[in-house]
C-alpha positions as CSV (number, residue, x, y, z in Angstrom):
1,M,251.3,-97.0,156.2
2,S,253.5,-93.9,156.7
3,T,252.8,-91.3,159.4
4,R,254.8,-88.6,157.8
5,P,252.9,-85.4,156.8
6,V,252.0,-85.1,153.2
7,K,253.3,-82.0,151.4
8,P,250.5,-79.8,150.0
9,L,250.4,-79.6,146.2
10,T,251.8,-76.3,144.9
11,K,250.2,-74.6,142.0
12,P,252.5,-73.4,139.2
13,K,252.9,-69.6,139.3
14,Q,251.2,-67.8,136.4
15,T,252.8,-64.8,134.8
16,V,250.7,-62.0,133.4
17,D,251.7,-60.1,130.3
18,L,250.9,-56.5,131.4
19,S,251.6,-55.2,127.9
20,K,248.2,-56.9,126.9
21,A,246.3,-55.3,129.8
22,D,244.2,-52.2,129.4
23,N,245.4,-48.9,131.0
24,V,242.9,-47.1,133.2
25,K,242.7,-43.4,132.4
26,C,240.9,-40.4,133.9
27,D,237.4,-39.9,132.7
28,D,237.8,-36.2,132.7
29,C,241.3,-35.4,131.4
30,G,242.7,-38.7,130.0
31,N,245.7,-38.8,132.4
32,Y,247.1,-42.3,133.2
33,L,248.7,-41.5,136.6
34,F,246.8,-41.8,139.9
35,I,247.4,-41.1,143.5
36,T,246.0,-42.8,146.6
37,S,243.1,-40.9,148.2
38,Y,240.6,-41.6,150.9
39,V,236.9,-41.1,151.2
40,I,235.8,-40.9,154.8
41,K,232.5,-42.6,155.6
42,R,230.6,-41.7,158.8
43,V,229.0,-44.9,160.2
44,S,226.0,-44.3,162.5
45,A,225.8,-46.0,165.9
46,I,222.8,-48.0,164.7
47,L,224.8,-49.6,161.9
48,S,228.1,-49.9,163.8
49,P,229.0,-53.3,165.2
50,S,230.4,-51.6,168.3
51,G,227.2,-49.5,168.8
52,Q,229.2,-46.3,168.6
53,E,229.4,-43.8,165.8
54,G,232.6,-44.1,163.8
55,L,234.6,-42.9,160.8
56,V,235.8,-45.4,158.2
57,P,238.4,-44.5,155.6
58,V,237.8,-46.0,152.1
59,Q,240.8,-46.0,149.8
60,V,240.3,-44.8,146.3
61,Y,242.6,-43.6,143.5
62,S,242.2,-40.0,142.2
63,C,243.7,-38.5,139.1
64,G,247.2,-37.1,139.7
65,N,246.4,-34.3,137.2
66,C,242.9,-33.0,137.9
67,G,242.0,-34.9,141.2
68,Q,238.8,-36.5,139.9
69,V,238.1,-40.1,141.0
70,P,237.1,-42.3,138.0
71,K,233.8,-44.1,138.3
72,I,235.5,-47.5,138.1
73,F,237.3,-46.7,141.4
74,L,234.1,-45.6,143.2
75,E,232.3,-49.0,142.8
76,G,231.4,-50.4,146.2
77,S,232.3,-47.1,148.0
78,G,228.7,-46.0,148.3
79,L,229.5,-42.9,146.2
80,E,228.3,-44.1,142.8
81,E,226.0,-41.6,141.1
């Protein structure tokens, strides 16, 4: 019996054909370009693990043309309508 470590199995890398992927566009103006934006959430001391009030930045993407944040980017941010 050998005491040499066994190499972990490596998974073959998959390639994704982005030409077949859907483009996300702005719900308001139809623009396809987005910029990184942040929504700042205020966390109360009651909910905070440290017991102190805090501010938490949540990264979203906003339209580079009109500034709107598409609904798909708001999922999980607590800002859904």
